[in-house]
VOGU-3710 file (C-alpha; in Angstrom, 3 decimals, decimal comma):
1> mftlcvvlii> 136,973/103,969/78,403  134,942/106,614/76,593  131,844/105,650/78,586  133,792/105,975/81,834  134,840/109,512/80,903  131,255/110,469/80,092  130,028/109,045/83,415  132,763/110,955/85,275  131,749/114,186/83,517  128,122/113,688/84,527
11> lasivlafvv> 129,014/112,924/88,155  131,386/115,897/88,371  128,692/118,148/86,900  126,175/117,053/89,525  128,676/117,579/92,339  129,622/120,981/90,892  125,979/122,061/90,827  125,599/121,007/94,459  128,780/122,846/95,530  127,678/126,022/93,739
21> liqnskgggl> 124,305/125,895/95,482  125,956/125,512/98,888  128,169/128,585/98,449  127,189/131,735/100,285  126,130/134,325/97,769  124,718/137,840/98,167  121,303/136,331/98,807  122,530/133,997/101,548  122,720/130,736/99,621  122,369/127,320/101,201
31> asnfassnqv> 125,606/127,695/103,173  123,712/129,424/105,971  121,753/126,190/106,564  124,936/124,283/107,345  125,788/126,167/110,531  127,539/123,212/112,158  130,195/123,050/109,444  130,761/126,799/109,797  131,338/126,383/113,541  133,937/123,667/113,023
41> mgvrktadvl> 136,101/125,334/110,363  134,906/128,909/110,484  132,966/130,797/107,855  135,997/131,930/105,862  137,580/128,451/105,769  134,314/126,951/104,513  134,103/129,541/101,752  137,719/128,864/100,746  137,140/125,102/100,582  133,961/125,516/98,542
51> ekttwglaag> 135,650/127,934/96,135  138,645/125,647/95,628  136,307/122,702/95,121  134,345/124,661/92,509  137,479/125,566/90,565  138,836/122,036/90,834  135,635/120,454/89,588  135,368/122,939/86,714  138,961/122,224/85,673  138,350/118,474/85,973
61> imllcfvcaf> 135,256/118,650/83,788  137,152/120,663/81,177  140,032/118,169/81,188  137,653/115,215/80,896  135,884/116,903/77,968  139,214/117,316/76,156  140,054/113,661/76,811  136,651/112,532/75,490  137,027/114,703/72,381  140,474/113,253/71,680
71> mskseynsry> 139,264/109,698/72,268  136,207/110,104/70,043  138,321/111,590/67,238  140,814/108,729/67,334  137,980/106,184/67,540  136,265/107,762/64,532  139,482/107,733/62,499  140,160/104,091/63,360  136,599/103,085/62,514  136,016/105,061/59,303
81> gnstqieqtt> 139,528/105,729/58,044  141,278/109,005/57,421  139,078/111,950/56,429  141,452/112,950/53,600  140,598/109,720/51,777  136,921/110,653/51,881  137,688/114,086/50,441  139,752/112,592/47,625  136,964/110,170/46,742  134,425/112,977/46,650
91> tsddaaee> 136,716/115,105/44,485  137,266/112,280/41,980  133,505/111,652/41,771  132,879/115,329/41,006  135,496/115,263/38,228  133,884/112,181/36,669  130,478/113,883/36,536  131,833/116,889/34,636
//
């Protein structure tokens, strides 16, 4: 499941980079090359769709990152035990050395 989340983050990042490059910026961007799509929906509609897609992908990547962080934390705790036990062991070792 963790691997699936990582793959989804990578795919969403690639799509987000492509969508950002397509957007019409001050310098023209790549959106001017796609004239046929502008004729079908209009220039303003295309910009709205691209902007909403950008925000949606950014929010999706952020959500997937939170899910991966939560999953990795729970996997670490299940694999290596609770971190408070490690701290207690370290503290008792330090007391024995003194």
